C-alpha positions as CSV (number, residue, x, y, z in Angstrom):
1,X,0.6,-10.1,-29.5
2,X,2.8,-7.1,-28.5
3,X,4.9,-6.8,-25.4
4,X,2.4,-4.6,-23.7
5,X,-0.3,-7.2,-24.0
6,X,2.0,-9.9,-23.2
7,X,3.0,-8.4,-19.8
8,X,-0.8,-7.6,-19.3
9,X,-1.0,-11.6,-19.6
10,X,1.8,-12.1,-17.2
11,X,0.4,-9.9,-14.6
12,X,-3.2,-11.5,-14.8
13,X,-1.7,-14.8,-14.9
14,X,0.6,-13.8,-11.7
15,X,-2.1,-12.4,-9.8
16,X,-4.5,-15.6,-10.3
17,X,-1.7,-17.9,-8.9
18,X,-1.3,-15.6,-6.0
19,X,-5.1,-15.8,-5.1
20,X,-4.6,-19.8,-5.7
21,X,-1.6,-19.8,-3.4
22,X,-3.2,-17.9,-0.6
23,X,-6.5,-19.8,-0.6
24,X,-4.7,-23.1,-0.5
25,X,-2.5,-21.6,2.3
26,X,-5.4,-20.4,3.8
27,X,-7.5,-23.8,3.9
28,X,-4.1,-25.5,5.1
29,X,-4.1,-23.2,8.1
30,X,-7.4,-24.0,8.6
31,X,-7.3,-27.6,8.6
32,X,-4.5,-27.5,11.1
33,X,-6.6,-25.8,13.5
34,X,-9.8,-28.1,12.8
35,X,-7.3,-31.5,13.8
36,X,-8.0,-30.9,17.4
37,X,-11.5,-30.4,17.5
38,X,-12.3,-32.9,15.1
39,X,-10.2,-35.4,17.0
40,X,-11.8,-34.8,20.2
41,X,-15.5,-35.0,18.7
42,X,-14.5,-38.4,17.0
43,X,-12.7,-39.4,20.8
44,X,-16.1,-38.6,22.0
45,X,-18.2,-40.6,19.8
46,X,-16.0,-43.7,19.9
47,X,-14.6,-43.5,23.5
48,X,-10.8,-43.8,22.1
49,X,-7.8,-41.8,23.2
50,X,-9.6,-39.7,24.9
51,X,-7.3,-36.2,25.5
52,X,-9.5,-35.3,29.0
53,X,-10.2,-38.2,30.7
54,X,-7.8,-40.9,32.4
55,X,-7.9,-44.4,31.4
56,X,-7.6,-45.7,34.8
57,X,-7.6,-44.2,38.2
58,X,-4.1,-44.1,40.2
59,X,-6.1,-46.2,43.0
60,X,-7.0,-48.8,40.3
61,X,-3.5,-49.1,39.0
62,X,-2.2,-49.7,41.9
63,X,-4.7,-52.3,43.0
64,X,-4.2,-54.2,39.5
65,X,-2.1,-57.7,39.7
66,X,1.5,-57.4,38.6
67,X,2.1,-60.3,36.1
68,X,6.1,-60.7,36.8
69,X,6.2,-63.6,34.5
70,X,5.7,-61.4,31.6
71,X,7.7,-58.4,30.3
72,X,6.3,-55.8,27.7
73,X,8.6,-53.7,25.7
74,X,7.0,-49.9,25.5
75,X,8.8,-47.8,23.0
76,X,8.6,-44.0,23.0
77,X,8.1,-41.6,20.1
78,X,7.7,-37.9,19.9
79,X,6.8,-35.6,17.0
80,X,6.1,-31.9,16.9
81,X,4.3,-29.8,14.6
82,X,5.2,-26.0,14.7
83,X,8.4,-24.4,16.9
84,X,8.6,-27.2,19.3
85,X,11.6,-29.4,20.5
86,X,9.9,-32.8,21.7
87,X,11.7,-35.9,22.8
88,X,11.1,-38.6,25.4
89,X,13.9,-39.1,28.5
90,X,14.1,-43.0,27.4
91,X,13.6,-44.4,24.1
92,X,12.2,-47.7,25.7
93,X,11.5,-49.5,28.8
94,X,10.7,-52.9,29.7
95,X,7.8,-53.4,32.0
96,X,5.6,-55.7,33.4
97,X,1.7,-56.2,32.3
98,X,0.0,-54.6,35.9
99,X,2.9,-52.5,37.0
100,X,2.6,-48.4,37.4
101,X,5.2,-47.2,35.4
102,X,6.5,-43.4,34.8
103,X,8.2,-42.0,31.7
104,X,9.2,-38.3,30.8
105,X,8.9,-36.5,28.2
106,X,10.8,-33.1,27.6
107,X,9.3,-29.9,25.5
108,X,11.5,-26.9,24.5
109,X,9.5,-23.9,22.7
110,X,12.5,-22.4,20.8
111,X,10.4,-19.4,19.7
112,X,10.6,-15.9,21.4
113,X,6.8,-16.0,21.6
114,X,4.5,-18.2,23.9
115,X,2.9,-21.1,22.3
116,X,-0.1,-23.2,23.0
117,X,0.1,-26.6,21.9
118,X,-2.2,-30.2,22.4
119,X,-0.4,-33.3,22.4
120,X,-2.1,-36.4,20.3
121,X,-1.4,-40.1,21.6
122,X,-1.4,-42.9,19.2
123,X,-0.5,-46.6,19.8
124,X,0.8,-49.3,17.9
125,X,0.0,-52.2,17.4
126,X,-3.6,-50.8,17.1
127,X,-5.0,-53.9,19.5
128,X,-2.6,-52.7,22.4
129,X,-4.8,-49.6,22.5
130,X,-7.2,-50.7,24.9
131,X,-4.9,-52.2,27.2
132,X,-2.6,-49.1,27.5
133,X,-4.0,-47.1,30.5
134,X,-2.8,-43.6,31.0
135,X,-3.1,-42.4,34.8
136,X,-1.5,-39.0,34.4
137,X,-0.5,-37.3,31.0
138,X,0.1,-33.9,29.3
139,X,-2.0,-34.8,26.9
140,X,-5.1,-34.2,29.0
141,X,-4.7,-30.6,28.3
142,X,-3.4,-28.0,26.4
143,X,0.3,-26.4,27.3
144,X,0.7,-23.0,27.0
145,X,4.7,-22.3,27.1
146,X,6.4,-19.1,27.5
147,X,8.9,-17.7,25.0
148,X,12.0,-20.1,25.1
149,X,10.4,-22.1,28.0
150,X,11.6,-25.9,28.6
151,X,9.5,-28.1,30.7
152,X,9.5,-31.6,32.0
153,X,6.0,-33.6,31.5
154,X,5.4,-37.3,33.2
155,X,3.0,-40.1,31.6
156,X,2.1,-42.6,34.4
157,X,0.6,-45.5,32.8
158,X,0.1,-49.1,33.3
159,X,0.0,-52.2,30.8
160,X,-3.4,-54.2,31.8
161,X,-2.8,-57.8,32.5
162,X,-5.4,-58.6,30.2
163,X,-2.9,-57.7,27.1
164,X,-3.0,-60.3,24.7
165,X,0.4,-63.0,25.1
166,X,1.5,-62.6,21.4
167,X,1.7,-58.6,21.8
168,X,5.4,-58.0,23.3
169,X,6.2,-54.9,22.1
170,X,3.9,-51.7,22.4
171,X,4.9,-48.1,20.8
172,X,3.5,-45.3,22.1
173,X,3.6,-41.9,20.1
174,X,3.0,-38.4,20.7
175,X,2.3,-35.5,18.3
176,X,2.6,-32.0,19.2
177,X,0.3,-29.4,17.5
178,X,0.4,-25.8,17.7
179,X,-2.9,-24.2,18.4
180,X,-2.2,-20.2,18.1
181,X,-0.2,-17.6,19.7
182,X,-1.3,-16.1,22.8
183,X,-0.6,-12.8,23.5
184,X,3.1,-11.9,24.8
185,X,1.6,-10.4,27.8
186,X,-0.7,-13.3,29.2
187,X,1.5,-15.2,31.6
188,X,2.0,-18.7,30.4
189,X,-0.4,-21.2,32.3
190,X,0.8,-24.3,33.6
191,X,-0.6,-27.6,33.3
192,X,-1.0,-29.9,36.5
193,X,1.0,-32.6,35.1
194,X,4.1,-30.3,34.2
195,X,7.0,-30.6,36.4
196,X,10.7,-29.3,36.3
197,X,9.9,-26.2,34.3
198,X,12.8,-23.9,33.5
199,X,12.7,-20.6,32.3
200,X,15.7,-18.5,30.9
201,X,17.6,-17.0,33.8
202,X,16.2,-19.9,36.7
């Protein structure tokens, strides 16, 4: 095969590879955006970890009987997909079942552009899921953070006293997914759950 022919074959191969890589990247990008709608649909069907509903009202939580004879260790985990810094105020807390508890999470948008993100909760062990009741949570709504904004957000929860006796540790894990990038001219919308937000120059 002559050199011109070899060059033509190489160019054709490179174009083919570029097309394939573009298709794979597009599929991965689309799948990332589809995760949240898929999760919401599953939640609506199963009733598990619903993002937009409280697990229990604050009034119900305050009226629950606190079991001071038991202590449950709650571990807090934070993960982020995208340009966000995300961490809990404490790595763990010891709580009594029926006791109203608040934990703060800090999120920082380190990019010079606004970011819209959604947090998805998960629990371990699985059997603890139905006994971990959230009253207030930033995961109930999408969060819009301005460029370089930091925000402190609360999670108010109670452990159902009916939690099986053999469960002594529960891990609450959140993963923040970036959804899309709003126009820079649109002011950031703050969730009603957001507290202690700080912006550059404040």
